[in-house]
N, CA, C and O of each residue as an XYZ file, in Angstrom:
768
protein
N     245.480     45.896    -57.113
C     244.895     43.992    -57.369
C     245.807     43.726    -59.246
O     246.244     44.601    -59.993
N     245.793     42.540    -59.399
C     246.312     41.397    -60.056
C     245.817     41.422    -61.491
O     244.977     42.215    -61.918
N     246.545     40.282    -62.330
C     245.247     38.904    -62.665
C     245.383     38.039    -61.821
O     246.371     37.750    -61.146
N     244.072     37.479    -61.859
C     244.326     36.011    -60.703
C     243.859     36.312    -59.670
O     243.226     35.446    -59.065
N     244.000     37.644    -59.093
C     243.607     37.447    -57.586
C     241.744     37.100    -57.590
O     240.915     37.060    -58.499
N     241.675     36.928    -56.325
C     240.243     36.233    -56.446
C     239.650     37.657    -54.720
O     240.250     38.103    -53.742
N     238.161     37.817    -55.318
C     237.896     38.877    -54.314
C     235.970     38.040    -53.971
O     235.287     37.818    -54.972
N     235.519     37.777    -52.888
C     234.617     37.937    -52.466
C     233.672     38.954    -52.741
O     233.941     40.155    -52.739
N     232.168     38.287    -53.063
C     231.146     40.156    -52.860
C     230.359     39.612    -52.284
O     229.845     38.507    -52.455
N     230.139     40.784    -51.155
C     228.547     40.331    -50.442
C     228.563     41.495    -49.922
O     229.371     42.422    -49.962
N     227.641     41.348    -49.460
C     226.131     42.333    -49.183
C     225.516     42.739    -47.917
O     224.474     42.253    -47.479
N     226.408     43.913    -47.187
C     225.075     43.700    -46.297
C     224.247     43.785    -46.432
O     223.856     44.127    -47.548
N     223.246     43.509    -45.268
C     221.612     43.569    -44.971
C     221.072     43.959    -43.971
O     221.086     45.132    -43.599
N     220.375     42.787    -43.243
C     219.868     43.668    -41.610
C     220.324     43.862    -40.410
O     220.485     42.812    -39.787
N     220.582     44.775    -39.877
C     220.415     44.769    -38.669
C     220.411     43.785    -38.188
O     219.825     42.990    -38.923
N     221.127     42.852    -36.344
C     220.790     41.257    -35.693
C     220.886     42.359    -35.000
O     221.474     43.420    -35.213
N     219.827     41.738    -33.608
C     219.560     41.908    -32.593
C     218.814     40.886    -31.474
O     217.690     40.390    -31.543
N     220.248     40.692    -29.993
C     219.492     39.198    -29.703
C     218.123     39.385    -29.496
O     217.493     40.434    -29.366
N     217.724     38.140    -29.484
C     216.246     37.523    -29.303
C     215.365     37.585    -28.097
O     214.152     37.791    -28.069
N     216.093     37.395    -27.221
C     216.586     37.851    -25.503
C     216.887     38.897    -25.168
O     215.879     39.568    -25.393
N     217.566     39.479    -24.794
C     218.239     40.477    -24.393
C     218.103     42.170    -25.684
O     218.120     43.384    -25.484
N     218.063     41.891    -26.077
C     217.275     42.229    -27.401
C     219.078     43.365    -27.917
O     219.080     44.171    -28.847
N     220.150     43.114    -27.155
C     221.265     43.762    -28.098
C     221.792     43.227    -29.073
O     221.832     42.110    -29.590
N     222.294     44.471    -29.279
C     222.906     44.847    -31.209
C     223.844     43.283    -30.963
O     224.298     42.942    -29.871
N     223.977     42.515    -32.207
C     224.427     41.636    -32.137
C     225.579     41.349    -33.599
O     226.282     40.351    -33.754
N     225.481     42.556    -34.534
C     225.211     42.989    -35.852
C     225.235     42.994    -37.259
O     224.266     43.583    -37.736
N     225.865     42.625    -37.913
C     224.907     43.112    -39.267
C     224.474     41.223    -40.224
O     224.841     40.353    -39.434
N     224.041     40.746    -41.170
C     223.871     40.172    -41.823
C     224.710     40.382    -42.289
O     225.403     41.345    -41.960
N     225.083     39.389    -43.477
C     225.881     39.450    -44.335
C     225.888     38.445    -45.336
O     226.447     37.375    -45.096
N     225.217     38.698    -46.666
C     224.518     37.778    -47.828
C     226.099     37.419    -48.622
O     226.708     38.147    -49.405
N     226.377     36.444    -48.261
C     227.704     36.180    -49.642
C     227.288     35.965    -51.178
O     226.806     34.992    -51.758
N     227.494     36.672    -51.418
C     227.113     36.760    -53.159
C     227.519     35.794    -54.310
O     226.750     35.203    -55.067
N     229.139     35.743    -54.289
C     230.302     35.089    -54.726
C     231.730     35.394    -54.956
O     232.367     36.228    -54.313
N     232.181     34.677    -55.900
C     233.416     34.599    -56.153
C     234.273     35.627    -57.093
O     233.700     35.449    -58.167
N     235.247     36.548    -57.334
C     235.188     37.214    -58.929
C     236.100     36.606    -59.398
O     235.753     35.431    -59.513
N     237.164     36.773    -59.763
C     239.006     36.665    -60.044
C     239.247     37.706    -61.575
O     238.835     37.822    -62.729
N     240.289     38.346    -60.520
C     240.599     39.439    -61.986
C     241.212     39.146    -63.248
O     242.195     38.408    -63.308
N     240.509     39.866    -64.625
C     240.463     39.230    -65.472
C     241.671     39.729    -66.349
O     242.082     39.181    -67.372
N     242.210     40.975    -65.707
C     242.410     42.341    -67.239
C     243.016     43.026    -66.359
O     242.440     43.274    -65.299
N     244.257     43.463    -66.594
C     244.858     44.733    -65.278
C     244.512     46.088    -65.889
O     244.464     46.639    -66.988
N     244.253     46.383    -64.333
C     243.468     47.812    -63.754
C     243.688     48.895    -64.701
O     244.881     49.136    -64.888
N     242.909     49.572    -65.311
C     243.778     50.705    -66.662
C     242.835     51.909    -65.801
O     242.101     51.563    -64.875
N     242.912     52.801    -66.070
C     241.866     54.771    -65.733
C     240.860     54.169    -64.563
O     239.678     54.514    -64.580
N     241.519     52.947    -63.197
C     240.488     53.142    -62.696
C     239.710     52.363    -62.068
O     239.219     52.200    -60.951
N     239.739     51.711    -63.589
C     238.269     50.058    -63.439
C     239.359     49.131    -63.905
O     240.325     49.385    -64.625
N     239.021     48.083    -63.379
C     239.272     46.576    -63.798
C     238.059     45.428    -64.714
O     236.856     45.346    -64.469
N     238.433     45.048    -65.233
C     237.660     43.360    -65.506
C     237.846     42.276    -64.540
O     238.917     41.835    -64.124
N     236.592     41.885    -64.222
C     236.304     40.528    -63.605
C     235.565     39.367    -64.032
O     234.601     39.223    -64.784
N     236.199     38.660    -63.422
C     234.724     37.318    -63.879
C     234.406     36.456    -63.133
O     235.319     35.839    -62.584
N     232.845     36.050    -62.798
C     231.989     35.971    -61.881
C     233.428     33.915    -61.510
O     233.945     33.388    -62.495
N     233.556     33.588    -60.719
C     233.809     32.066    -60.750
C     233.045     31.505    -59.785
O     232.978     30.280    -59.684
N     232.579     32.090    -59.208
C     231.536     31.172    -58.217
C     230.094     32.695    -58.203
O     230.284     33.855    -57.836
N     229.011     32.189    -58.639
C     227.564     32.894    -57.567
C     226.564     31.649    -57.084
O     226.116     30.646    -57.639
N     226.435     32.326    -55.569
C     225.650     31.985    -55.002
C     223.378     32.984    -54.515
O     222.391     32.798    -53.802
N     223.964     34.002    -55.671
C     223.240     35.414    -55.572
C     222.658     36.146    -56.334
O     223.740     36.421    -56.854
N     221.791     36.876    -57.044
C     222.222     37.531    -57.679
C     222.960     38.968    -57.519
O     222.314     39.792    -56.872
N     223.907     39.281    -57.892
C     224.683     41.295    -57.553
C     224.569     42.018    -58.072
O     224.665     41.592    -59.223
N     224.407     42.959    -58.096
C     224.134     44.380    -58.203
C     225.438     45.451    -57.852
O     226.471     45.265    -57.209
N     224.966     46.524    -58.495
C     225.912     47.446    -58.494
C     225.804     48.473    -56.869
O     224.935     49.310    -56.626
N     226.888     48.096    -56.016
C     227.189     48.544    -54.934
C     227.408     48.098    -53.994
O     227.768     48.596    -52.928
N     227.070     46.377    -54.506
C     227.908     45.674    -53.525
C     229.226     45.815    -53.127
O     229.998     46.518    -53.780
N     229.677     45.040    -51.817
C     230.989     44.922    -51.899
C     232.057     44.165    -51.891
O     231.671     42.997    -51.844
N     233.502     44.237    -51.919
C     234.228     43.240    -52.102
C     235.186     43.114    -50.823
O     235.396     44.191    -50.265
N     235.765     42.062    -50.295
C     237.089     42.028    -49.901
C     238.261     40.759    -50.751
O     238.443     40.093    -51.770
N     238.702     41.042    -49.630
C     239.581     39.687    -50.317
C     239.123     38.796    -50.162
O     238.597     38.695    -49.054
N     238.988     37.461    -51.196
C     238.972     36.353    -50.815
C     240.020     35.798    -49.828
O     241.200     36.092    -49.638
N     239.166     34.869    -49.245
C     239.791     33.395    -48.540
C     239.095     31.932    -48.507
O     237.882     31.725    -48.531
N     239.617     31.440    -48.477
C     239.529     29.994    -48.556
C     238.350     29.891    -47.350
O     238.313     31.060    -46.967
N     237.373     29.155    -46.543
C     236.840     28.395    -45.727
C     237.443     28.209    -45.088
O     238.382     28.977    -45.297
N     237.745     27.347    -43.892
C     238.859     26.270    -43.274
C     237.792     24.692    -43.321
O     236.564     24.651    -43.245
N     238.248     24.139    -43.391
C     237.384     22.579    -43.829
C     236.872     22.381    -41.956
O     237.488     22.796    -40.974
N     235.867     21.789    -41.989
C     234.568     21.257    -41.535
C     235.407     19.934    -40.454
O     235.077     18.763    -40.645
N     235.958     20.108    -39.889
C     235.855     18.028    -39.524
C     234.688     17.741    -38.987
O     233.843     18.413    -38.396
N     234.808     16.246    -39.393
C     234.340     15.862    -40.035
C     233.356     14.983    -38.608
O     232.231     14.482    -38.597
N     234.851     15.182    -37.110
C     233.927     14.695    -35.880
C     233.913     15.896    -35.293
O     234.470     16.896    -35.746
N     233.189     15.825    -34.126
C     233.112     17.259    -32.758
C     234.262     16.496    -32.070
O     234.187     15.281    -31.885
N     236.017     17.706    -31.454
C     237.100     17.445    -30.783
C     236.992     17.760    -29.808
O     237.597     17.081    -28.979
N     236.340     18.717    -29.395
C     235.933     19.528    -28.162
C     234.500     18.731    -27.156
O     233.754     17.782    -27.398
N     234.623     19.642    -26.036
C     233.677     19.142    -25.351
C     233.357     20.346    -24.388
O     233.870     21.432    -24.658
N     232.252     20.189    -22.885
C     232.367     21.179    -22.163
C     231.005     21.670    -22.864
O     230.838     21.965    -24.048
N     229.946     21.678    -21.658
C     228.993     22.630    -21.373
C     228.946     24.475    -22.461
O     229.544     25.522    -22.213
N     227.788     24.065    -23.839
C     228.072     25.417    -23.795
C     226.626     25.957    -24.455
O     226.043     25.373    -25.369
N     226.208     27.075    -23.869
C     224.834     26.840    -23.785
C     224.690     28.867    -24.178
O     225.197     29.958    -23.916
N     223.237     27.956    -25.227
C     223.150     29.304    -25.984
C     221.826     30.031    -26.303
O     221.005     30.284    -25.421
N     221.614     30.427    -27.886
C     220.286     30.839    -28.081
C     220.250     31.202    -29.396
O     220.788     32.283    -29.637
N     219.425     30.189    -30.981
C     219.182     30.485    -31.935
C     219.375     32.474    -31.712
O     219.194     33.063    -30.646
N     219.863     33.280    -33.351
C     219.404     34.550    -32.949
C     218.585     34.445    -34.214
O     217.640     35.234    -34.198
N     218.671     33.657    -35.377
C     217.842     34.193    -36.548
C     218.551     33.071    -37.786
O     219.418     32.206    -37.664
N     217.976     33.402    -38.651
C     218.471     32.544    -39.384
C     218.420     33.098    -41.287
O     217.890     34.098    -41.772
N     218.972     32.298    -41.773
C     219.202     32.310    -43.289
C     218.333     33.449    -43.816
O     218.281     34.679    -43.810
N     217.437     31.984    -44.448
C     216.757     32.941    -45.347
C     215.240     33.360    -44.080
O     214.545     32.787    -43.242
N     215.375     34.398    -44.556
C     213.583     35.010    -43.684
C     212.446     34.203    -43.421
O     211.883     33.337    -44.091
N     212.292     34.551    -42.598
C     211.057     33.973    -42.077
C     211.000     33.239    -40.809
O     212.079     33.070    -40.241
N     209.464     32.564    -40.016
C     209.522     33.340    -38.583
C     209.521     31.313    -38.311
O     209.018     30.784    -37.320
N     210.096     30.666    -39.275
C     210.426     29.292    -38.765
C     210.937     28.731    -39.338
O     210.480     28.757    -40.480
N     212.296     27.728    -39.164
C     212.993     27.374    -40.293
C     213.168     25.401    -39.188
O     212.989     25.066    -38.017
N     213.633     24.607    -40.599
C     213.824     23.270    -40.088
C     215.229     22.046    -40.802
O     216.290     22.396    -41.318
N     215.024     21.464    -40.712
C     215.876     20.601    -41.325
C     216.611     21.320    -42.841
O     216.057     22.162    -43.548
N     218.082     20.673    -43.087
C     218.973     21.050    -44.107
C     219.130     22.826    -44.295
O     219.556     23.528    -45.211
N     218.487     23.156    -42.776
C     218.478     25.052    -43.679
C     219.765     25.513    -42.698
O     220.297     24.705    -41.936
N     220.153     26.773    -42.801
C     221.408     27.257    -41.777
C     220.870     28.546    -41.100
O     220.270     29.535    -41.521
N     221.344     28.126    -39.825
C     220.944     28.764    -38.252
C     221.831     30.108    -38.175
O     222.583     29.914    -39.130
N     222.135     31.107    -37.736
C     223.130     31.438    -36.430
C     222.804     31.621    -35.367
O     221.835     32.304    -35.036
N     223.925     30.758    -34.280
C     223.767     31.207    -32.951
C     224.711     32.657    -32.046
O     225.727     33.302    -32.306
N     223.964     32.657    -31.213
C     224.756     34.432    -30.174
C     226.043     33.545    -29.648
O     226.416     34.175    -28.658
N     227.103     32.156    -29.837
C     228.148     31.745    -29.251
C     228.600     31.960    -30.189
O     227.918     32.314    -31.151
N     230.576     31.756    -30.275
C     230.887     32.267    -31.256
C     232.432     31.045    -30.565
O     232.277     30.016    -29.907
N     234.110     31.817    -31.139
C     234.938     31.055    -30.900
C     235.831     31.654    -29.674
O     236.661     31.149    -28.918
N     235.221     33.109    -29.840
C     235.165     33.687    -28.351
C     234.394     32.831    -26.951
O     234.372     33.139    -25.760
N     234.061     32.169    -27.363
C     233.126     31.337    -26.125
C     233.342     29.730    -26.008
O     232.772     28.851    -25.361
N     234.227     29.743    -26.761
C     234.734     28.135    -27.022
C     234.265     27.353    -27.984
O     234.569     26.169    -28.126
N     233.769     27.767    -28.440
C     232.839     27.179    -30.042
C     234.084     26.883    -31.182
O     234.993     27.606    -31.589
N     233.557     24.994    -31.610
C     234.651     25.266    -32.625
C     234.145     24.436    -34.087
O     233.001     23.991    -34.186
N     234.810     24.349    -34.803
C     234.012     24.640    -35.982
C     234.033     22.320    -36.189
O     234.936     21.491    -36.071
N     232.954     22.245    -36.427
C     232.609     21.059    -36.076
C     231.582     20.768    -35.147
O     230.566     20.135    -35.431
N     231.829     21.193    -34.135
C     230.902     20.799    -32.917
C     229.421     21.147    -33.056
O     229.031     22.227    -33.501
N     228.455     19.949    -32.558
C     227.430     19.928    -33.191
C     226.642     20.274    -31.363
O     227.347     20.105    -30.368
N     225.288     20.706    -31.253
C     224.691     21.360    -30.987
C     222.993     20.443    -30.851
O     222.516     19.787    -31.777
N     222.411     20.609    -29.641
C     221.274     20.355    -29.985
C     220.463     21.681    -29.473
O     220.956     22.444    -28.642
N     219.010     21.906    -30.121
C     218.492     22.666    -30.298
C     216.543     22.771    -29.613
O     215.642     23.315    -30.252
N     216.387     22.179    -28.400
C     215.392     23.098    -27.512
C     214.265     23.898    -27.490
O     214.618     25.070    -27.367
N     212.927     23.768    -27.562
C     211.508     24.461    -26.923
C     211.807     24.498    -25.786
O     212.235     23.458    -25.286
N     211.681     25.820    -24.885
C     211.382     25.375    -23.844
C     210.069     25.595    -23.376
O     209.167     26.376    -23.679
N     210.261     24.401    -22.289
C     209.396     23.831    -21.874
C     208.245     25.089    -21.048
O     208.500     26.028    -20.294
N     207.026     24.600    -21.573
C     205.971     25.515    -20.800
C     205.690     25.941    -19.303
O     206.370     25.340    -18.472
N     205.050     26.614    -18.961
C     204.993     26.908    -17.760
C     203.607     25.585    -17.081
O     202.573     25.087    -17.527
N     204.030     25.540    -16.416
C     202.539     24.211    -15.325
C     201.641     26.065    -14.622
O     200.470     26.392    -14.812
N     202.507     26.719    -14.007
C     202.422     27.231    -11.832
C     203.952     28.029    -12.097
O     205.030     27.852    -12.663
N     203.322     28.883    -11.381
C     204.465     30.104    -11.078
C     206.211     29.368    -10.610
O     207.384     29.709    -10.765
N     205.242     27.869     -9.798
C     206.737     27.557     -9.486
C     207.377     26.275    -10.664
O     208.578     26.035    -10.537
N     206.936     25.819    -11.296
C     206.936     24.473    -12.112
C     206.634     24.466    -13.783
O     205.639     24.768    -14.443
N     207.804     24.037    -14.090
C     207.209     23.846    -16.124
C     207.832     23.011    -16.455
O     208.924     22.662    -16.006
N     207.330     22.642    -17.148
C     207.301     22.222    -18.578
C     208.777     21.681    -18.787
O     209.708     22.472    -18.637
N     209.145     19.711    -19.298
C     211.234     20.131    -19.421
C     211.097     20.398    -20.416
O     210.018     20.189    -20.969
N     212.175     20.989    -21.076
C     212.547     21.771    -22.646
C     212.673     19.992    -23.625
O     212.857     18.828    -23.269
N     212.422     20.774    -25.088
C     211.551     19.421    -25.593
C     213.071     19.772    -26.574
O     213.344     20.966    -26.705
N     213.737     19.039    -27.039
C     214.636     19.062    -27.988
C     214.412     18.886    -29.081
O     214.313     17.702    -29.405
N     214.305     19.482    -29.698
C     213.874     19.754    -31.299
C     214.889     19.533    -32.895
O     214.569     19.504    -34.083
N     216.121     19.419    -32.207
C     216.978     19.489    -33.304
C     218.562     19.115    -32.905
O     219.087     19.090    -31.792
N     219.260     18.767    -34.536
C     220.357     18.515    -33.831
C     220.713     19.337    -35.659
O     220.267     19.182    -36.796
N     222.201     20.578    -34.702
C     222.366     21.207    -35.439
C     224.300     21.613    -35.688
O     224.878     22.314    -34.858
N     225.020     21.051    -36.893
C     227.076     21.349    -37.046
C     227.362     22.708    -37.099
O     227.056     23.174    -38.197
N     227.876     23.594    -36.258
C     228.666     24.318    -36.422
C     229.865     24.081    -38.162
O     230.710     23.215    -38.389
N     229.410     25.226    -39.012
C     230.249     24.961    -40.275
C     230.771     26.462    -40.310
O     231.533     26.550    -41.273
N     230.656     27.814    -39.570
C     231.097     29.198    -40.053
C     231.336     29.301    -38.222
O     230.799     28.708    -37.286
N     232.668     30.613    -38.323
C     232.402     30.892    -36.520
C     232.952     32.018    -37.081
O     233.706     32.147    -38.046
N     232.402     32.904    -36.242
C     232.866     34.194    -35.526
C     233.810     34.326    -34.308
O     234.533     33.435    -33.861
N     233.722     35.172    -34.001
C     234.293     35.618    -32.666
C     232.977     34.884    -31.839
O     232.746     33.751    -31.416
N     232.416     35.902    -31.857
C     231.016     36.363    -30.793
C     230.015     35.525    -31.425
O     229.117     35.489    -30.584
N     229.633     34.799    -32.468
C     228.775     34.497    -33.549
C     228.858     33.412    -33.912
O     229.934     33.129    -33.384
N     228.362     31.960    -34.756
C     228.417     31.169    -35.668
C     227.701     30.524    -36.481
O     226.856     29.958    -35.787
N     227.566     30.318    -37.365
C     226.870     29.559    -38.412
C     226.977     28.006    -38.203
O     227.956     27.268    -38.316
N     224.974     27.586    -37.684
C     224.837     26.497    -38.428
C     224.207     25.825    -38.995
O     223.147     26.311    -39.388
N     224.566     24.044    -39.425
C     223.847     23.512    -40.516
C     222.974     23.015    -39.832
O     223.417     22.473    -38.820
N     221.393     22.948    -40.021
C     220.604     21.731    -39.350
C     220.695     20.289    -40.022
O     220.823     19.903    -41.184
N     220.589     19.731    -38.925
C     221.774     17.937    -39.558
C     220.000     17.941    -39.689
O     219.269     18.321    -40.603
N     219.733     17.403    -38.489
C     218.223     17.117    -38.742
C     217.203     17.192    -37.168
O     217.501     16.954    -35.998
N     215.976     17.618    -37.797
C     215.168     18.272    -36.833
C     213.363     17.131    -37.058
O     212.912     16.343    -37.890
N     212.773     17.934    -35.321
C     211.793     17.136    -35.298
C     210.221     17.894    -35.877
O     209.146     17.581    -36.389
N     210.928     18.992    -35.416
C     210.182     19.532    -35.622
C     210.316     21.018    -35.593
O     211.540     21.035    -35.718
N     209.858     22.768    -35.495
C     210.326     23.845    -36.302
C     211.222     24.262    -35.013
O     211.101     24.075    -33.802
N     212.371     25.047    -35.999
C     212.922     25.846    -34.975
C     212.622     27.374    -35.290
O     212.182     27.907    -36.309
N     213.040     27.928    -33.976
C     212.270     29.272    -33.498
C     213.230     30.240    -33.119
O     213.875     29.871    -32.138
N     213.507     31.215    -33.506
C     214.450     32.488    -32.760
C     214.193     31.907    -31.169
O     213.211     31.286    -30.762
N     215.422     32.325    -30.405
C     215.054     32.705    -28.823
C     215.104     31.031    -28.122
O     214.765     30.781    -26.965
N     215.661     29.894    -29.235
C     215.582     28.489    -29.182
C     216.912     28.455    -27.928
O     217.783     29.301    -27.723
N     216.744     27.597    -27.473
C     217.606     27.238    -27.342
C     218.977     26.014    -27.035
O     218.661     24.932    -26.540
N     220.417     26.290    -27.359
C     221.042     25.544    -27.783
C     222.494     24.858    -26.346
O     223.060     25.262    -25.330
N     222.457     23.994    -26.980
C     223.677     23.383    -25.710
C     224.445     21.984    -26.606
O     223.887     20.972    -27.031
N     225.964     22.394    -26.695
C     226.988     21.677    -27.413
C     226.584     19.747    -26.733
O     226.408     19.326    -25.590
N     226.580     19.238    -27.723
C     226.560     17.945    -27.509
C     227.785     17.616    -26.990
O     228.568     18.559    -27.104
N     228.495     16.167    -26.203
C     229.446     15.684    -25.981
C     230.084     15.382    -27.191
O     229.259     14.564    -27.598
N     230.859     15.424    -27.993
C     231.646     14.423    -28.900
C     231.593     12.924    -28.334
O     231.646     12.406    -27.218
N     231.409     12.314    -30.174
C     231.274     10.681    -29.450
C     232.087     10.964    -29.027
O     232.730     11.916    -28.585
N     232.006      8.641    -29.403
C     233.181      8.437    -28.090
C     234.051      7.709    -29.066
O     233.672      7.178    -30.110
N     235.042      7.746    -28.676
C     236.268      6.990    -29.853
C     236.065      5.962    -30.061
O     235.263      5.303    -29.400
N     236.982      5.341    -31.413
C     235.528      3.968    -31.543
C     237.254      3.273    -31.408
O     238.356      3.707    -31.742
N     236.785      2.017    -30.752
C     237.894      0.873    -30.578
C     237.979     -0.236    -31.408
O     237.134     -1.084    -31.694
N     239.195     -0.087    -31.767
C     239.105     -1.379    -32.325
C     239.166     -2.512    -31.802
O     239.321     -2.666    -30.591
N     239.017     -3.754    -32.889
C     238.284     -4.731    -32.377
C     239.729     -5.513    -31.204
O     240.548     -4.609    -31.036
N     240.129     -6.638    -30.545
C     241.144     -6.997    -29.996
C     241.825     -7.603    -31.269
O     241.432     -7.406    -32.419
N     242.508     -8.090    -31.039
C     242.832     -8.616    -32.076
C     243.225    -10.496    -31.356
O     243.815    -10.816    -30.324
N     242.388    -11.638    -32.787
C     241.682    -12.401    -32.067
C     242.843    -13.868    -30.963
O     243.360    -14.419    -31.934
N     243.318    -14.509    -29.926
C     244.695    -14.979    -29.178
C     244.573    -15.589    -30.421
O     243.691    -15.533    -31.278
N     245.796    -16.276    -30.342
C     246.920    -17.563    -31.495
C     246.369    -18.558    -30.620
O     245.997    -18.515    -29.447
N     246.423    -19.792    -31.797
C     245.494    -20.404    -31.816
C     246.197    -21.413    -31.780
O     247.026    -21.640    -32.661
N     245.997    -22.217    -30.744
C     247.283    -23.665    -29.858
C     247.766    -24.672    -31.118
O     246.960    -25.173    -31.902
N     249.259    -24.887    -31.179
C     249.411    -26.086    -32.737
C     248.246    -26.618    -32.062
O     247.656    -26.134    -31.096
N     247.966    -27.807    -32.780
C     247.460    -29.386    -32.230
C     249.171    -29.960    -32.283
O     250.202    -29.468    -32.740
N     248.922    -30.951    -31.731
C     250.039    -31.738    -31.709
C     249.773    -32.880    -32.293
O     248.754    -32.670    -32.951
N     250.154    -34.132    -32.453
C     249.624    -35.103    -33.476
C     250.387    -36.289    -32.624
O     251.612    -36.328    -32.738
N     249.720    -37.290    -31.749
C     250.083    -38.369    -31.113
C     250.387    -39.697    -31.564
O     250.713    -40.565    -30.754
């Protein structure tokens, strides 16, 4: 390392399992902050200063080279159906809602892109052995982080609590904005 190098400080936490299939999905990681090397290393030790702090740091937390996250597009550019499941929430709780972070079981390998918007639905309850109520849309989310097989999303709006196992469906991109047509030129009036 050299003076000025930046590192992300992180802590692996709980193991994550798919709420429906029970397949192992990976390990949740908490980003704690960003450090910058302040002095040249000496005797196997170096000094760093905290540039950004997101959570409490402790001995034993891990470092990786800092990478600037890619910008999230304001508008969705992808289209086509993608259906998945809400895996978990950033904050450990049973339910979550608006302005929170959720983790999904679909990622870049599934055709998901930064900026994509998804609806979140509760499964409709069974009415009988052959029929069920329709699914109920309860939230809209936007992809803000992407991994190969999972994604991180921000809850833009919700009308009910989001639960692990809720269904997600990619929304179509917004229609392109059309420029107003130019008014036809006015004909000149000729004086008589």
